[in-house]
N, C-alpha and C positions, 0 to 999 in steps of 0.2 A: 602542625601539619604543613609540609608541601605542598603548594601549587602548581599543577600544571596546567596552559593553559595553551588546548592545537586543538588541527580541525579533529570533524569529529569523524574522519576516514583514517587518523591518527589515532586515536582514542584505543578504536574497536581493536584495533591490529597490536595498539602496545595492552589494552583489558583481552586481548589471547594466548599472552605471551606466558608461560610455563614459570612455575617461581623458583627464585634464584635455588639452585645443587649448595651442599656447604661447604663444597668445594670457589664454588664464585664466589659465595659471603664471606668464607674467608680472605679472599684472595681480595675483594672490597676493603674487606675491615684494614689489609696489610698496608695498601695506598692510604688510606686516607688516614689510618695512626704517620706512617712515613714523610706526606704532605705535610701533619700537623707541625711533628717533630722542624722542619723545613721552615715552615713559615712561626713555630715560633721561638728560634734561631739565628730569624734576623731582624724580629724586633729589636729595637732598640733599649740597654738596659741602663738606665738613671739609675745614677747613685748623689740623690743630697746630701752633702755633705757627712 
């Protein structure tokens, strides 16, 4: 699990945020998938013999 270290006031503000809507979650997942594709496409592919 990720851990976020912030000022107590900021932690209180974050705790008050409503949960993500399904649309927000879908957009987030789409963005992360695109970033993963770009990352893995940039990785060097070695061929050994």
